[in-house]
N, C-alpha and C positions, 0 to 999 in steps of 0.2 A: 504494500500500500504506500502511496505517496505521503511525504511528510505533510502535516497539517499545522498551519500557524494561525493562531487567533490574534488578530491585530487591533482589537478594540481597546480603548483606553481603560485604565483601572476604574472600577465601579460601574462597568457596563454589563457585568455578568460573567466575568472571566472564570470565577470559581464555579459557578453553576454549569457552565459549558465544559469545564475541566472534568467535573464529576460525571456529567452525561457521557463524555467521551470514554471515560474509564469504564462505565457500565456497558458501553458498546463494544468493549474488548480491546481498546487501544491503550498503549502505555503513554502516560501523560506527565509532562513536567510543567507545573505551574510556576513559571519563571525558570530559566536555564542559563547558567553562567559558565559552564565548562564544556569543552569539546565532547567529553564522554556523555554528558547529559543530552546534548543535541544528537549524538549518534544513537543513543538508546531510546529516545522518546519518539513515538509515532506522531505525537502532537505536542506542541509547546504553546503555552498561553502567557499573556501578560508580558512583563519585561524580559528581554529587550525587544520582543517582537513588534510592539506597537511603535517603536522608534526606528527599528532596523529592517522593516519589511522589504525595502528595495534591495538591500544587501543580501538578505536571506533569499530573495528571488533569484539572485545571481548564483549564490552558493548551492542552492537546492532548486535547480531549474524545473523539476517536475512537481514541485510542492503545490498545495492548495491553500488558499488564504481566506479566512473568514473575518469579516469586520462586524463588530457589535455596535449597534446604536442604542441610545436610551433617551427618553424624553428629558429635555434640558432642565425642566423644573424639578425633576427627581435626581438627575445626575449632579447638579451643582452642589446642593447641600451635602450629598454623599461624598463627593471628592474633597470638599472643604474639610469634612470630618477626617477623612483619611490623611490628607496632607498635613493637617495640624498634628496628628499623631506621628507622622513620619518625619516631619521637618528637621528635628534635631539630629536624626540619624542619616539624613541626606546631605548634611554639610560636607562639602568637598574635602575638607581637611580633617575634621574631627568626627564626622559621622561614621557609625559602625557598620553601615550597610555595605554590601558588596560593591566594588567600584563600577561594575557593569550596570548594576541597578541604579546607582547614583547618576551615572552618565545618561542612562535612558530617561530617567525622570527629568533631569535638568535640560535635556534636549527638547523634551515635549512640553515642559512647564518652566520656561525660562523666567528668570527674575528671582526676587527674594521671597522665599516661602514663609508663611502661606500667602497665596495670591488672593486678589480681590475677586468678587463674583464676576465682574466684567472681564477681568483678565483671564479667568478660567473659561468663560464662554468663548473668548477669542482663541484660546488654546484648543478647545474642542472643535470649533469651526475650522480652524486652520488645519488641524490634523485630518478631519473628515474630508475636507476639500482636496487635500493632497492625496489621500488614499483613493478616493473616487476617481480623481484625475489619472493617477498612475495605473489603475486597473481597468480603466474604461474599455469596454468591448471585449474583455477577456472572459473565457469560460472556466477559468481556474479560480474565480473569485466569487464570494457570496457575501451579501450584506443582510443581516437579520437583527431584529429586536427580540431578545429571548423572552420578553414578557408577552409577546403576541401569540395568540392561539395558533397551533400548528407549526411554530417555528422549529421545533425539534425535528419534526417530520421533514420539513424543508431541508434541514441540514443533513439528515440521513440520506435523502435522495441525492443531494449534492456530492456526498462522499461515496455514494454507491453502496450504502449499507442497507440491508433488509429492514423495511419499515415495520418493526415489531415493537410492542410495548407502548409506553406513553408517547403522546404526540407533543407534550409540553415539557419544558425544562424544570429541574428541581430548583427551588428557591433557597439560596444559601447566601451567607454574608448579608443578611437583612439588617436594616437599621445601622447601629454602631458596631455590629459584629464584623470583624475583619480576619478572623482566625479559623473559619470553617474548613479551609483546605488543610491546615495543620492538624486539625482534629479528625479529619476524615481518613479512615483506614481502608486501604485497598492494596492488593499485591502489585498492581500495575502502576503505582505511583513512582515517578522517577525523581530522585533527589536533585535539586537544582545545582548542587555543587559536587555531583557525582565524579569520583576520581577514577581514572583508567590507568593504563600502563604509563601514560605521560604525567600521571599524578594530577596536580591542580593546575591545569591549563585553562585559562579563561578564554571564552569566545570573544573575538575582537573583529568587528566588521570592517574596520578601517584598513586592515591588512587582507581582507577577504580570506582570512585564514584564522589561525588560533595563535595566541601569544601569551607568554607567561608574564604575569604582573609581579 
């Protein structure tokens, strides 16, 4: 099966779609930062996919891309809540988050965090327009809103997976919850920092390769 990259922004349903893909039998990394994680995962969601989709398209020429949309009135307060929690750890010098995660977020949400509502709307709109322009007319791209009835069935058809079970996505990371993926147990989950024979090599699109940090 081709690689699948979920390129919707955080708080558009990346955890829900990750769980749905697991239940469909795929191995899934919700964020991936090492060469081994990208190699082992059938699907990768969230960072760095939402910022690096053009480079992933070149590295994995047969991949499929799924963009997630969400009503702005619901997305804005949700992303504000997330960024307020993440801001101290996204600091380029002192933040504890993985350097790839920090780069991905600062690329997509430029400026001093947390951003204002209008700044976040601009970030969402700019990202959406760039994605739709890049993938215009392509049959390896799907845009869905996972809150819409039948969206899961639409994704299964896009991926060529038999349309059995529920037609709708599970609802996870609702409200202020941001840890549903961590708490969800499944044998097909791929560790974002999975180490292989090259140990801890981080994915770096700038080299269209992998580089040790």
